[in-house]
N, C-alpha and C positions, 0 to 999 in steps of 0.2 A: 199619295194613294197606294194600296198596295196592288202588286202587280197582278195581272189576270193570270190564273194557273192555265198552262198550254194544253190543248185537248188532243195535239198531235204527238206521237211517239216519237223519242229521239233514235235516230237511227243505230248511234253508238249503244243507247240502251238496249234497242231490238238484239243487235249482234252478241250481246253480252248475256242475254237470255239464251241464247242457243251454246253458250260456254264451249267455245273450240277446244279448250284444254281436256274436256272429256271425250273428245270423238276417237282418241288414239286407240282404245281397247277393241270396240266394234270394228274399226277399220282395220287393224292387226288382225284379228279373228278372220274378218273378210279375206285378208290376204291368204291367210294359213288355209282358207277353203278352196280360194281359187288355186294355189300349188297343188293342193290335195287332188284336185278335178285330174291330174294329169296331162292336162290340156298347157299350153303355151299362152297365158294371159296377154304377155306383150306383143303377140301377133293380132291381138283384137283390142288395140288400146282402147277406144272407145267405151267398149264393155267393160273394161277393166276401171276407168274414170267414173263412169255411171254407177258401178256396183260401188266403189269406194265413197261416192257422194252419196248413195243411199245410207250405208250403213253410218257413216259418220253425221256429215252434217245435216242430213234429213232426219232419219229414225232416230238417232242419236239425240240432234239437235232438238227433236220435237218433244223428247221425253223430259229433256231439261226445262223446256218452257212450261211444260204441262206441272212439273214439280214446283216450279218458282210459284206459278199461278195459284195453286192449292195451298201453298205454304206463305203466301203473301200477308198473312195477318201475323204469323208468327215471325217473319221477317222484319214486319214493322217494328217488332220489340228488339230481335236479336241482332238484324243487320239490317238497319234502316236506310243503308245507301244502296241497296240492292235496285235494279231498274225500277220496279213496280212500286214497292213502298216509299221510294223517293221521288216518284211521281214524273220520273223521266220516260216511264211507260204507263201512260194515265189511263182512267177509267178501266175498260174492258179489253183494251187493246192487247194485253197478255193472253186472255182468253181467246182472242180472234187469232192471234199468232199460233196459238197451240192448235187449234182445229186447222186453219189454213196449212199450216206446216204438216200436219198429219196427212191431209187429204193430197197434197203434193207428193208427200213419200208414198202414198198407194198408187198414185198415178205413175210414179216413176217405177216403183215395184212391178207394175203390171205390164210397163213397157219392157220389163226384162224375162218376162214369161210368167206363165200361172203359179208355178211352184215358188218363185220369188215373190210373187203377190201376197201368197197365203203366210208364207215366212213374214213377209212385212206387215201384214194384218196382226198377226199374233203377237209380233214385236210391238205393234202400238196398243195393242188391247193390255199386254203386260206393264205397257208403261202409263198408261191412264189409271189401270188397277192399282199400280204401285203408289200413285200419289193422291187418287181422286177417290172422294167418299162414293157410297159406303163401304167399299172394298179396304182402299188405303192400306196396301201390305206393308207399307214403309213403317207402319205404326208397330209392326213386330218383326225382329230381325230374321227370324226362321224363313217367314215366307216372304218377306222383301228382299233378302238378299239373294234366296233361290230365283224370284222373278227378273231380277238384275243380271244375275249370270246367265242364265237361260238367253235373256233377250240380247246381252252385249257379247256373249262369248258363241254360245249354242248356234242360236238363229243367224246371227251374223257369219258365221262358218259355213252351215249349210246354204246360206244364201249365195256366199261367196263361190261354192262348188256348183250349185244349181245353174247360176248365171253362165257358166262354160260348159256345163255339161248338156243344159236344156231340161233338165229333170230332176227329180229328186235323187240325191246320190245314193251310192250302195251301203253295205251295213259298216264298212270298215271306217267310212268317214261319218256316219251317224254316231257311231260308238265313240269317236273320239270327241266330236262336238259335245255329247252329253257329257263324256267323263271331265272334261275341259270346264264345261258349265257349273259341274257340281264342284269343282276345284276352286272357281271364281266367287262362290259363295263364302269361302275363307278369306279370300282377298277383300271382299267387301264388309266383312267381319272386322278386320284390321282398320280399314277405314273408317268405321265408326267410333274407334277409339279418340278422334280427335274432336268429336261432339258428344263425349261422355256426359258430362256435366249438364250440356243443355238438353239433351236427350231425357236424362234423369227428370230436371224439372218440368219437361214439358209432357213428361208420361209416354214418351216414344220407348218401345221395349226392344232398343236393339241388344244384340247377344251380351254385350258388353255390361248393360244396363241391368240384363235378367241374371246372369252369371257371376259378374264381376270382372274386373280385369284379368285375372290370372286364370281364371276356369275358361273365360270366352278366348282368350289368347291359345289356351291349349286346344279347345275346340277347333279355332281358325286353322292351326297348325296341321291337325289330323284330317279335316276337310280337305286342305289344299295336298296334302300327301298321299293318302289312301287311293284316290282316283289316278294319279300319278303312278302307282304300284300296277294299277290294272291296266294301265296305257304300256307300261314296260311289258307287262306278261303277254298283252294282245300283239304288240309288235314282233316279241319273239315268237309267237305262235303263228304270224303271218309271215314268216322266215326273213325278219329284218333284224339279225339279232345285233349289227352295227349300231342302228339307231335306236334299237332297246338299249344297249350301252350308253349312247350320249345322253339319252333320258335320264337313265339310272345315275349317271354322273351328276347331271344338272340337278337332280334330285338331292344327291348326297351333299351338293354346294348348300342348297335350301335347307337341308337339316342341320347345317353348321350353322347357317344365320338364323334358323328358328330358335338355336339352342342361345345364341346370344340374345336375342329380341326377348325370350321367355323369362331373362333376369328382370326386366323392367318394361314390360308390353306398353304401358300406358306412353312411357319417354320414347320407346325405342320401334313403334309400330312405323313412325315414318320412316325411319331408317330400313327397316324392312322392305316397305313398299317400294324402296329405289334400290335394293340388291335382290331379296328372294323373288319379287314379283319379276323382275328383269329375267331370272334364271326360269322362271315359270314358263314367260312368254315364249323364251328360246327353245323350251322343250316342245312348246306348241307347233313351233315352225319345224323341228325336226321332225316331230311326229308325221306333220302334212306332207313333208318330202317323202318319209318312209312309206306311204300308202298312195303315192302318184300311179302307180300302176295297179292299184286295187279298187280305184273308183267305180 
């Protein structure tokens, strides 16, 4: 007699849906926002912990569950081992988790202030719009990557500042959050190289699919580099030449890494994600430190 399929989700499968490995970018952006606020986050550790939980395990985690739920039919073909198609998270449990986790994120967000609530709400709207029909931004690399950049970098940064300021941060912080969000669009384009063949066969119009590998890599480099030039100019204008120089030096190292990556974008995009992107996020923190007194 065949075993009766379980109707209860496997705890490990539920955790896998939250994809902890993806939490670092928004948690780092939140930390940049906290530093840029000009306060001392370590003096209020509970706020710091709550904010990091909100940016990473909650909002980012919810977005990952939403994505897996609406990709379940595709995953059944390409990644049948994933929690939903494998049956480890059976029935509609994936959808239930996406809804519940989004709701819990909103509750945590509003407990940290009205500005944080609105940032959380916008982040969740983008997460659902990215994966769910009819919008399904992920079908187009221009829109999808922008939505992820804004959610994972910009909104997380603003949230980090707002948690400790108690209100919407000033122009310097908003400008940095916006610029680094735009730059993150290029990072997401490089991430798309690993799924180039699959995206092409499934009709997902990522930039590598739309433009080809070489042109998409050049666009990604341009999109990552130009916002950092604006950051450097702003830091200098704000009376922070030392930090402008630090970001410039980090950008110069990125350009060297980009030059190598462009020789074979498809093969070297993962290598760049471990080198150039590290330099990019270090520049984020340097910029956050630079504006501490300008919040």
